[in-house]
N, C-alpha and C positions, 0 to 999 in steps of 0.2 A: 175249278174256274170255266166258267160259262164261253163254249165258244161264239164264233160269228155267225155260223148256220143255226145255232138254237135259239141264240138272242133274235136272227132274222124272223123265226116263224114266233116268236112270242111280240115281236113289230108288229106282224102282219096283222094279228089278233086282237092289236091295243090300238091299231091306228084310227080307228075309228070311236074310240072310247075316251083318247086325250083328251085333259084341260085343254084349254085355248090358251094360256100359259105357254103350252110345249109346240107352238106357231112362231114362237119367236125365236129369232137367231141366237144362238149362243154359242161358249166359247167351250169345246170337251177334247180331251186326250184320247187320241185312239193308241193304241198298240199295235205293234207289225210285227210281221214274222223279221228273223234275223235278216238282218243288212236288205233290207228291202224298202225302205225309206223313201229314196229315189224316186223307185218306180212308182209307189202309193201317192206321193206325190204327182207323178206326172197324172196317174189315173183322176186323180180327183181336181186334178185342171180339167182333162177332156170333160168331166162330170160337171164343169159349172162351180165345184164345192169349194168355199174360202178353205182357207189351209195355211198356216206355215209350218216352213220346216229349217229350223234356222240351224247356220253350218258354222265351223272352224277351221283355219285350213293346218293342215300335219304334214310335218316332214319325214319321208319313208324313204328309207336307203334299200335298193333294190341292184343288185352285181355293182356294178360301177358309179353309180350314177343317186342322184336322189331328187326324187319326184314326191311334188307337191301337190297333196288333194284336198279335196272337199266332205268333210265326213259331219256328219248329221252331232249336232251337241249333245239331243238328249237320244244317245240310243237305242233303239226299239221303239221310238213314240216320235207321232206327228201329232201335232194341235190343227184341231178343225173348226170351222165358226158353220153351225145348220141349226135349223128347226128341232127340237127332239122328236118332233111327227115325223120328217124325213131323214132320219139315221140311215135308212135302208139304202139310201144312195152311197153312204160311206162303207156299209159291212158289209152290202155284195160284193166289193171288193177283196177279189181271195185273198190278198197278202193281208188286209185287215182282220185285227184277231177277235178286238171287242173295244167300244168305247170303256174308259175305266171309269169305274164309280163301284157304289156296295149294294149287296139285294138287287142285282140285276139294272138297277138305273144308274146311267153316265151321271158324272158330279161335273155341273159346269166350273171352267177355270173364270175367277172374276176379272171383269171386262178391263179393271182399270191396269191390273197387271199385265194381262196380254197386251195392251195398249204399250205399256214400258216396254218391256222384252220386243214387240216387233218393233218400235222404233230405235231401240239402244244394240238390238244383235244384227238388226242391218244396217249399221254404219261399221266404221271400221275402228273398234276397238278389239283390244289382245283378250281375248275371252277363249278359256277352254275347258274340256270337263272337270268336274271336279269329286273325288268322293263323296257321299253325302251327309251331310254337315249340318246339324240342325241346337247345337249347341255351343255357347262362347258370347261372347261381343259383340253385342247387336247394334250396327248402323241403319240411317236411311241415306240414300242419294239423294241429295238436296237439290245439283244440280247437274245437267250435262244430260245424254242419252238416254242413259237409265234413272229419270229422275223420278222418284216416287217407291221404286224399289227396296228392300229391306235385306241383309243380309248379316252375315259373320265377318267380323274382321280378322282379317291375317297381317302379319308385317314379315315381309321375307326380303332379305337384302337392303334395308331402307326404303322397299318398295310399301306403297300399300294395298292390299287386294281385297276384295270382298267377297263372298264365297255367297252364291245365289242358291236357294233351293227350290224346287215345285215338290213340297210334303208328297202330293195326292199320289207321285209314282216314285219317291223318294230317290231323285236325282237332283244334282248339284252342278255347277259352273261356278269359274271362277273368272271375275275380271279387274284388271290393274284401275285402279282409280288416283283421282290426285287426293291427298290428303285434306284438300279443303271443300271437295264435295262432299263429302260425307257428314254426319255429327251421328253420335250418339245419343241411343234410344232406350238400351237396359241393359242390363247386365244378367242373364243366364243364367251363367257358369263360367271356368275360368279362361281365360282365352287363349288359343290353341297357339302353337308355334305353324308357320308352313310344315315343320318337317312331319309333328307328331301327328297332324290334322290328314296328312296324305298315308301315315304309316297307319 
């Protein structure tokens, strides 16, 4: 895996020869050091770099009381929107390991997918991390804050849940939806139960 420092050196050498398309802002996934997501978000904010760090609420027991915590939905990752020419503005942050990609080149996230996630994951939806899942009964969310996103349908205690995955980082989240808000689009394999998917 290429470190942020090594990638920074390559970027400095290439910055003058990158194609013009690299000057357009695009969404990328930045890998961070463990538990540094919020500090990275703060540093990106200071540098004026557009970013997105979706959080969820978790309840933790601490001694004799319960504490509500805001934790990253995609642990170890944060989304950044930046022209590839200017990626040093992100990579020079010590707690950023790299921009996720292949062959030394970051892979951009689809704009429509990012827009749906930003709209949906900042609303008051019940959402939490889920083990990575990309096989099962595929559905599309046809209305609501996450309209347009596709995922795997689960059933749990009479509720409909949809597992949404970011294949680039092999991470998934699960969100409760109304049955009328989804439509089946394909069947890639046997539909898993919530228990088997989590196990």
